[in-house]
C-alpha positions in Angstrom: 135.6 121.1 76.9 135.1 117.7 75.1 133.2 115.0 76.7 134.7 111.8 75.5 133.9 109.6 77.0 133.4 111.3 80.3 133.4 114.9 81.7 137.2 116.2 82.7 136.0 118.4 84.8 137.1 121.9 82.8 136.0 124.5 84.8 135.6 128.3 85.0 134.2 131.6 87.6 131.7 133.8 89.5 129.4 136.7 89.5 125.6 137.6 88.5 123.3 138.2 85.8 120.8 141.0 85.6 118.5 142.4 82.9 120.6 144.5 80.4 120.1 148.4 80.8 119.9 150.9 78.0 123.5 151.7 78.2 126.4 149.5 78.8 129.5 150.0 81.4 132.2 152.2 79.7 134.9 151.7 82.2 135.0 148.0 82.5 138.5 147.5 80.9 141.4 148.3 83.5 144.7 147.0 84.5 146.5 147.0 81.0 150.0 147.1 81.4 151.1 149.6 78.6 154.8 149.0 79.3 154.1 145.2 77.6 153.6 145.6 73.6 150.3 143.4 72.7 152.0 142.2 69.7 154.9 140.5 72.0 152.8 138.8 75.0 149.1 140.0 74.5 148.2 137.3 77.8 150.4 139.7 79.8 149.6 142.9 78.5 146.1 142.4 79.6 146.9 140.5 82.8 150.4 141.6 84.0 149.0 144.0 86.4 146.8 141.7 88.0 149.2 138.7 87.7 151.9 140.4 89.6 149.4 141.3 92.6 147.1 138.8 92.8 147.5 136.2 95.8 146.8 132.8 95.6 144.8 131.6 98.7 146.7 129.4 101.0 144.1 126.7 100.7 144.1 126.9 96.6 146.4 125.8 94.1 145.7 129.0 92.1 143.7 132.2 91.5 141.5 133.9 88.7 139.4 132.6 86.5 139.0 129.2 84.5 138.7 126.3 87.2 140.0 128.6 90.2 136.3 130.4 89.9 135.3 127.4 91.4 136.7 128.5 94.8 134.2 131.6 94.9 131.4 129.5 93.4 132.0 126.9 96.4 131.3 130.0 98.6 128.0 130.5 97.1 126.9 126.9 97.5 128.2 127.0 101.0 126.0 130.1 101.8 123.1 128.4 100.3 123.9 125.3 102.4 124.5 127.2 105.4 120.8 128.7 105.2 118.9 125.4 104.6 120.9 123.2 107.2 119.6 125.9 109.8 116.2 126.0 108.6 113.1 123.7 109.7 112.8 121.8 106.6 110.0 119.4 105.5 111.1 116.0 106.0 112.0 114.2 102.6 112.2 117.7 100.9 115.2 118.2 99.0 116.1 121.4 101.4 116.0 118.6 104.3 118.5 116.4 102.4 120.5 118.9 101.3 120.8 120.6 104.7 121.3 117.6 106.9 123.9 116.1 104.7 125.9 119.4 104.9 125.2 119.6 108.9 126.3 116.0 109.0 129.6 116.6 107.3 130.3 119.9 109.4 129.7 117.9 112.8 133.5 117.1 112.8 133.2 116.3 116.8 131.1 113.3 116.1 133.1 112.5 112.8 136.3 112.6 114.9 134.7 110.4 117.8 134.2 107.9 115.3 137.6 107.9 114.0 137.5 104.7 111.3 134.8 102.8 113.0 132.8 103.3 109.8 135.1 101.3 107.8 136.0 98.7 110.3 133.4 96.3 108.9 134.8 96.7 105.3 138.2 95.8 106.7 137.0 92.9 108.4 135.3 91.7 105.1 138.6 92.2 103.4 140.6 90.0 106.1 137.8 87.1 105.4 138.8 87.2 101.6 140.4 83.7 100.9 140.3 83.2 97.3 139.8 84.9 93.9 135.9 84.5 94.2 135.8 86.5 97.4 138.2 89.0 96.2 136.2 89.8 93.1 132.9 89.6 94.9 134.2 92.5 97.4 135.5 94.4 94.3 132.3 94.4 92.2 129.7 94.9 95.3 132.1 97.7 96.9 132.3 99.2 93.3 128.2 100.0 93.6 129.3 102.1 96.4 132.0 104.2 94.7 134.7 102.3 96.7 136.5 101.5 93.9 139.9 99.7 93.2 140.9 97.9 90.3 137.4 97.8 88.2 135.9 100.8 86.8 132.6 100.1 85.4 130.0 102.6 84.0 127.0 102.8 81.8 126.8 104.9 78.5 126.1 105.7 74.9 127.2 102.9 72.7 129.7 104.7 70.1 128.2 102.8 67.2 124.6 103.3 68.1 124.4 106.6 70.2 120.6 106.1 70.8 121.4 102.9 73.1 123.2 102.8 76.5 125.7 99.9 77.2 128.1 98.6 79.6 131.5 100.1 79.6 134.8 99.1 81.6 137.7 101.5 81.7 141.5 101.3 83.1 142.0 102.0 86.6 143.8 100.4 89.9 146.1 103.1 90.4 146.5 105.7 93.0 148.3 108.2 91.3 147.2 110.9 88.4 148.3 108.6 85.4 150.5 105.9 84.3 153.8 107.9 83.8 154.2 109.3 87.4 155.0 105.8 88.3 158.0 105.7 85.6 159.2 109.1 85.6 162.6 109.9 87.2 162.5 113.6 87.3 163.0 115.3 90.7 159.4 116.5 91.0 158.0 113.1 90.1 160.4 111.2 92.5 159.0 113.4 95.1 155.5 112.5 94.4 156.2 108.7 94.5 157.8 109.1 97.8 154.9 111.2 99.0 152.5 108.6 97.7 154.3 105.7 99.6 154.8 107.7 102.9 150.6 108.4 102.4 149.9 104.8 101.9 152.2 104.0 105.3 150.3 106.7 107.4 147.0 105.0 106.5 148.0 101.7 107.6 149.4 103.1 110.5 146.1 105.1 111.4 144.4 101.7 111.4 146.6 99.9 113.7 149.6 98.8 111.9 153.1 99.4 113.4 155.7 101.6 111.5 157.8 98.7 110.0 154.4 96.9 108.8 152.9 99.9 107.5 156.1 100.7 105.2 156.2 97.1 104.2 152.5 97.1 103.2 153.0 100.6 101.1 155.7 98.8 99.4 153.2 96.2 98.3 150.5 98.4 97.1 153.0 100.5 95.2 154.3 97.4 93.5 150.9 96.4 92.5 150.0 99.9 91.4 153.2 99.9 89.4 152.3 96.8 87.3 148.9 97.7 86.4 150.0 101.3 85.5 152.5 99.5 83.0 149.3 98.4 81.0 147.7 101.6 81.2 147.2 103.6 77.8 148.9 107.1 77.9 146.7 110.4 78.1 147.5 110.8 74.4 146.8 107.0 73.4 143.3 107.7 75.2 142.5 110.4 72.5 141.9 107.5 69.7 138.1 107.2 69.4 138.4 103.9 67.7 141.1 102.1 69.6 139.4 102.9 72.9 136.2 101.1 71.8 135.9 97.5 71.9 132.6 95.8 72.4 133.0 92.3 73.2 130.6 89.7 74.3 130.6 88.0 77.9 131.3 85.1 76.8 134.3 85.9 74.9 135.6 87.9 77.8 134.9 84.9 80.2 137.2 82.7 77.7 139.9 85.7 77.3 140.1 86.6 81.2 138.7 83.6 83.2 140.6 84.8 86.5 138.5 88.0 86.6 135.2 85.9 86.2 133.1 88.3 84.4 129.6 86.7 84.6 130.0 86.7 88.6 131.1 90.2 88.4 128.4 91.3 86.5 125.9 89.7 88.9 127.3 91.4 92.0 127.4 94.7 89.8 123.6 94.2 89.3 124.3 94.4 85.6 122.4 92.5 83.1 124.1 92.6 79.6 125.4 89.9 77.4 128.3 92.4 76.0 130.7 95.2 77.2 132.7 97.9 75.6 136.4 97.1 77.0 137.7 100.7 76.5 141.2 99.5 77.2 141.6 95.6 77.0 145.3 95.4 77.7 144.5 96.7 81.3 142.0 93.7 81.9 144.6 91.3 80.1 147.1 92.6 82.9 144.7 92.3 85.5 143.8 88.8 84.4 147.3 87.6 84.9 148.0 89.7 88.1 145.1 88.3 89.7 147.1 84.8 89.8 150.4 86.0 89.9 150.0 88.2 92.9 149.1 86.3 96.2 145.7 86.9 97.5 147.5 88.3 100.8 148.9 91.0 99.0 145.8 91.9 97.1 144.0 92.0 100.5 146.6 94.6 101.8 146.1 96.5 98.2 142.3 96.5 98.7 142.5 97.8 102.3 144.7 100.7 101.1 142.1 101.6 98.7 139.4 101.3 101.1 140.8 103.5 103.4 141.9 106.0 100.9 138.5 106.1 99.3 137.0 107.1 102.4 139.8 109.1 104.0 137.9 112.4 103.6 134.9 111.2 105.2 136.9 109.8 108.5 138.7 111.7 111.4 141.0 114.6 111.2 144.1 112.4 111.1 142.8 110.8 108.1 141.8 114.1 106.4 145.4 115.1 107.1 147.2 112.6 105.6 145.3 112.8 102.5 146.0 116.5 102.4 149.6 116.1 102.6 149.8 113.8 99.5 147.5 116.5 97.9 150.0 119.3 98.9 153.2 117.7 97.0 151.2 117.1 93.9 149.2 120.5 93.7 151.4 122.8 95.9 148.1 123.6 98.0 149.5 125.1 101.1 146.7 124.7 103.5 143.6 122.5 103.7 140.4 124.0 102.3 137.9 125.1 105.3 135.3 122.6 106.1 132.6 124.5 104.8 134.1 124.6 101.5 135.0 120.9 101.4 131.5 120.1 102.4 130.0 122.5 99.5 131.7 120.1 97.2 130.6 117.0 98.9 127.3 117.9 98.6 127.3 119.4 95.2 129.4 115.9 94.4 126.5 113.8 95.7 123.4 115.7 95.4 124.3 117.9 93.0 121.0 118.3 91.1 119.1 118.8 94.3 121.5 121.8 95.1 121.6 123.1 91.7 117.9 123.7 91.8 118.3 126.1 94.9 121.3 127.8 93.0 119.2 128.6 89.7 116.8 129.8 92.1 118.8 132.5 93.7 121.3 133.3 90.8 120.1 132.8 87.2 117.8 134.8 85.1 115.8 134.1 82.0 117.2 137.1 80.2 120.8 135.6 80.5 119.7 132.4 79.1 118.0 134.1 75.9 121.1 136.3 75.4 123.3 133.4 75.4 121.0 131.6 73.0 120.9 134.4 70.8 124.7 134.2 70.8 125.0 130.2 70.1 122.6 131.0 67.1 124.9 133.8 65.9 128.0 131.6 66.2 126.4 128.7 64.2 125.5 131.0 61.6 129.0 132.4 61.3 130.6 128.9 61.2 128.4 127.7 58.4 129.7 131.0 56.5 133.2 130.1 57.2 132.6 126.4 56.1 131.4 127.8 52.8 134.5 129.6 52.3 137.0 126.8 53.2 139.5 126.3 50.0 140.4 122.8 51.4 137.0 121.0 51.5 134.8 119.4 48.9 131.2 120.6 48.4 129.9 117.3 49.6 131.7 117.2 53.0 130.8 121.0 53.5 127.2 119.6 53.2 127.5 117.2 55.8 129.4 119.5 58.0 126.6 122.0 58.0 124.2 119.6 58.5 125.8 118.1 61.7 126.3 121.8 62.7 122.5 122.7 62.7 121.7 119.5 64.2 123.4 120.5 67.6 121.3 120.6 70.6 121.9 123.5 72.8 121.3 123.3 76.3 121.7 126.5 78.4 121.0 127.1 82.2 119.6 124.3 83.9 117.5 120.8 82.6 113.9 120.6 81.8 113.6 117.8 84.4 115.3 117.6 87.7 116.8 114.3 89.0 115.0 112.4 91.8 116.5 111.9 95.0 113.7 110.2 96.9 115.5 107.1 97.6 118.3 108.8 99.3 118.3 108.5 103.0 119.9 111.4 105.0 120.5 111.4 108.7 122.0 114.5 110.2 124.6 112.9 112.6 125.6 110.2 110.1 128.2 111.9 107.7 129.7 108.2 106.6 126.5 106.7 106.0 125.0 109.6 104.1 127.8 109.7 101.7 127.3 105.9 101.3 123.6 106.2 100.6 124.2 109.1 98.2 126.7 107.1 96.3 124.4 104.1 96.1 121.8 106.2 94.5 124.1 107.5 92.2 125.1 104.2 91.1 121.9 102.7 90.9 120.6 105.9 88.6 123.3 105.0 86.2 122.6 101.2 86.2 119.2 101.8 85.5 120.1 103.1 82.1 121.8 99.8 81.0 120.1 98.5 77.5 117.9 101.2 77.8 117.2 104.3 75.1 119.5 107.4 75.8 117.6 110.0 77.6 119.0 113.0 75.3 117.3 115.5 77.6 119.7 114.3 80.5 122.8 116.8 81.6 126.1 115.4 82.2 126.7 118.3 85.0 125.1 120.2 87.3 123.8 123.6 86.7 125.9 125.0 89.8 129.2 123.7 88.2 131.3 126.1 86.4 131.9 124.6 83.0 130.8 124.0 79.5 131.1 120.9 77.5 130.6 119.2 74.2 129.0 115.5 74.1 129.8 114.2 70.8 127.5 111.0 71.5 124.5 113.3 71.6 125.9 115.9 69.2 125.1 118.7 72.0 126.5 121.8 73.6 125.9 122.6 77.1 126.5 125.9 79.2 125.3 125.4 82.7 124.1 128.4 84.6 127.2 128.8 86.7 129.4 129.6 83.6 127.1 132.5 82.7 128.8 134.8 85.1 131.8 137.6 84.7 134.4 137.5 83.1 132.7 135.0 80.4 129.3 136.8 80.4 127.6 139.7 81.9 124.0 140.9 80.8 125.0 144.2 81.4 128.3 144.6 79.0 128.7 145.3 75.4 128.7 142.7 72.7 132.6 143.0 72.4 133.2 141.6 75.8 130.4 139.0 75.6 131.3 137.8 72.1 135.0 137.7 73.3 134.2 135.8 76.6 131.1 133.3 76.7 131.3 133.8 72.8 134.8 132.1 72.6 133.6 129.3 74.8 130.8 128.9 72.9 132.8 128.7 69.6 135.1 126.6 71.4 132.6 124.1 72.2 130.9 124.3 68.8 134.4 123.7 67.1 135.0 120.2 69.4 131.8 118.9 67.2 134.8 119.0 64.4 138.0 118.5 66.3 140.2 115.6 66.0 137.9 113.4 68.0 134.5 115.1 67.2 135.0 114.8 63.5 134.7 111.1 63.9 130.9 111.4 64.9 128.2 111.8 62.8 125.1 114.3 63.4 123.6 111.9 65.3 126.0 110.9 67.6 127.6 107.6 66.2 131.2 107.0 65.0 130.7 107.0 61.4 132.7 108.4 58.4 131.0 111.3 56.7 134.1 112.5 55.0 135.7 111.8 51.5 138.8 110.3 51.5 140.8 113.4 50.3 139.1 115.7 52.9 140.0 113.7 55.8 143.8 113.3 54.9 143.6 117.2 54.6 141.9 117.5 57.9 144.3 115.3 59.8 147.2 117.3 58.1 145.8 120.5 59.3 145.5 119.0 62.7 149.0 117.8 62.7 149.8 121.4 62.3 148.4 122.3 65.5 150.2 119.7 67.2 153.3 121.0 65.9 152.6 124.8 66.7 152.0 124.1 70.6 154.8 121.5 71.1 157.0 124.7 70.6 155.3 126.5 73.4 157.5 126.3 76.7 155.5 126.5 79.9 158.1 125.4 82.8 161.8 125.9 82.4 162.0 123.3 79.8 158.7 121.8 79.9 156.8 122.1 76.8 152.9 122.0 75.9 152.0 118.4 75.0 150.7 119.2 71.7 149.1 115.8 71.1 147.5 115.5 74.1 146.0 118.8 73.9 145.0 119.1 70.4 141.6 118.8 70.6 141.4 121.6 72.8 144.0 123.8 71.0 141.8 123.5 67.7 138.7 124.4 69.7 140.6 127.5 71.0 141.8 128.4 67.5 138.2 127.9 65.9 136.5 129.4 68.9 138.3 132.6 68.7 137.7 133.0 64.9 134.0 131.8 65.0 133.3 134.4 68.0 134.8 137.1 66.0 133.1 136.5 62.7 129.8 136.4 64.8 130.4 139.6 66.7 131.0 141.3 63.5 127.0 140.4 62.7 126.3 142.8 65.7 125.8 146.4 65.6 128.8 146.9 67.6 130.8 144.8 65.6 130.3 146.7 62.7 130.9 150.0 64.1 134.5 151.5 64.9 133.4 153.7 67.9 135.7 153.3 70.6 134.6 152.7 74.4 137.1 153.4 76.9 140.1 153.9 74.4 139.7 150.8 72.6 138.0 149.9 69.4 135.2 147.1 69.2 137.9 145.1 67.7 140.3 145.5 70.7 138.1 145.1 73.1 136.9 141.5 72.0 140.3 140.5 71.9 140.8 142.1 75.4 138.0 139.8 76.7 139.4 136.7 75.2 142.5 137.3 77.1 140.4 138.1 80.5 138.6 134.9 80.6 142.1 133.0 80.8 143.4 135.1 83.6 144.9 132.8 85.9 147.9 132.4 88.5 148.8 129.0 89.7 151.5 127.2 91.6 154.2 125.6 89.9 153.2 122.1 91.1 149.7 122.6 90.0 151.0 124.0 86.7 153.1 120.8 86.3 150.2 118.5 87.1 148.2 120.5 84.6 151.0 119.6 81.8 150.9 116.0 82.5 147.0 115.6 82.5 144.9 118.4 81.6 143.9 118.2 77.8 143.7 122.0 77.6 147.0 124.4 77.0 147.9 126.4 80.1 146.0 129.9 80.3 148.5 131.8 78.7 148.7 129.6 75.5 144.7 129.4 75.6 145.2 133.2 74.9 148.6 133.7 73.0 148.2 130.6 70.7 144.8 131.2 69.2 145.6 134.9 68.7 148.8 134.4 66.8 146.9 132.6 64.3 144.2 135.1 63.9 144.5 137.7 61.2 142.0 140.2 62.9 144.0 140.2 66.0 147.0 141.4 63.8 144.9 144.3 62.3 143.7 145.2 65.8 147.1 145.5 67.5 149.3 146.1 64.4 151.1 143.0 64.7 154.0 142.7 62.2 157.2 140.6 61.4 159.8 140.6 64.0 157.0 140.8 66.7 157.0 137.6 69.3 153.3 136.8 68.7 153.8 137.0 64.7 153.7 134.0 62.4 154.1 133.7 58.9 150.9 133.6 57.0 151.6 130.1 55.5 152.4 128.9 58.9 149.3 129.9 60.6 146.6 127.3 61.3 143.5 127.4 59.6 141.0 124.4 59.9 137.4 125.9 60.6 
C-alpha cells in the first residue's frame, strides 16, 4: 500500500510466529481444484474449493485474507482488552487506560440511558450560531476533537522539503464515500443515495424533529453535500502528485477566500503558520462561495447532521442502528458487529499504540522480525540486479534508482519508542468523554509537529494493525507485527511459501518506491526529478500499458477494474511478484527442484501468491471496492501479475490459447 499522502487503510490477516524448526511442514498446500486448469484461472485453481465453501459471517462484508483478516485480528485484540478490563490496574498505566476505555464502551446500559445527552451541548452551540464568524469558529474548534464537517486539516511532511512538517488542508465535507456517488444514476448508486437521505432524516428524528421536518432537513444537507462534491477531484485525479500540492501563504488565502477567514480558523485550530499546502484548491474556492450563497440557517442544519453522524456510534442503540442501516446498503453487511468487536476497533483507533504494546508482548517474536529482515534484504538485492538488466533505462538513471533503493528505511514489527498517552483522561463510566479525550490528544499530538523537523522514527500505523505500507515522503517501507502471520508469513514454512507470501508483499511495497507516484520522489523523500527526460517518457509509456491491461478486467457484470485509479497498486503487484521470485531463486530451495507435497518449489511459490489474496466478499462491498479502493480486486491481484510473469508460464505450462496467456510483446515489464 502506498501512503500518499495518508494511509488507505489496505489490510490483511491472522496466526502466530514461532522459532523455525529443523524441518518444514510438508502437507501445507490443500484445496487445489484440479478440475480448473491453472493456466486458465490460477486464482480459482488455488482457491475455488475454499471459495465455494467459505461462509461470510453475517457481521462482515467478506471473508478470507487481506482486509478481512482484521476480523479475527480484532478478536485477538478483544481478548487482550477483556483481560485488562477485568484486572486491578495501576492508575495511569496503559493497562488502566485501555481496560477502562474498553469497559466504558461495553457498558451499553449507561450509554443507552444517556441517549444523545452527550451531544446536546454541541447542538445548543450550533443553535447559537448567528453569522459566518461563529459558524467557522464552531467548525474549527470541533475539528480539534475529530468532529469534522467541511474542513480537513492535518500536519505532515512538505513534499518539496520532506524534513519539515507543514500544515495541509484537503477536500472533505461529504457524507458518501466519494464525489461520484452523488452523480451516478445506476440502480445501486441511487439506492445508496436514498439510504443516505433516510439516514440523515432518521438522525434528525432521533434528536427530536418530526418526520416532515426531518425529511426536509435531510434534503438540505444532501443538497449542500452535492454542491461540495461537485468541486471534489476524482479518485483518479487525486493520484496526481504535483496537482495535489499547492503551498500558499495565509495572506494569499485570506484574499482569495475571504469568507472562510483563514487566520481566524488557524487561530481556533491552534495552528501557528504563515503558509498551508492546499491539496485541492477548487474545493476551498467552492466552500468560500457556498458560505455566502447558502443561508446560515441551512449551514446550521448541515452541522447538526454531521455532529450527530460523527458521534452516532458513541451514542445510544437507536443511533448505532441508524448508522448500521446505511452501512448495510453500502457494504452488504447483514448484521451488526458484536459490541466487543466494535470496541476493540474503537480502542485500536483511539489508543492504538498502547494496545500495540500489549499485542507485541503476546504475539510477536524477534525470530520473525529477523527472518523478515532477511527477506527484505534479499528482495533489495534482487531488484538491484533487475535494474542493472533493464534495456529501456539509461545507466545514469539506473544509478539514481539503485541509490534510492538502498536508501530505503526498513521498519519491521514495532517502533523503537512508544507513544505517550499520559495526557489522556479515561473514566470507566464515561465512554463518550473518553472518545473526546483521546481524540483531543491525537489532534494535539499531530499539531505539536507543525513547522518542526520530521521524526523519521515515527510509524504511521500501529503494530496491531494488519497492513503494510510505503511512505514516499520518508522513502520507507513498513511491516507491522500484525502482518507477520499466515497466510503471508509463517516462521515454520519453507522459503517458497514465505517468498510467495510476505515476499510478494515486500516486493509490492518496494516497487511502490518506483510506481507512478513514488517515482516522482527522490531518495530523501522530496518531489524532485531524478530521471532523464527520455527515460521518464519510456516509464510513462510502460505505466500506460498497466492501465490499458487492467481496464480490460471485468469484475461485476459489465463493471471493469479502473486501470487509472489502480495503476500504482497494479504496477506494484506485477513488480512485487517478479522481485520476490528472483529473491526466492537466491535461496537453497529456490535453486532446487525437489517437490514438496507434489509441487515444485516454483509451483509452491506461485500457489502462495494466490493464497495470500484468498478473499470472498459481498457484491455490494465489491462494488464499493471498485469505486474507492486503489487496489484491484483479489482475483486480479493474482491473475493480473501472473499472466505477465514468464516463470509462471514455465511452472504451469501456460501456452497460447490459454485464458491467462499474453503474447510476450504485450506483457508488462517495468521493473
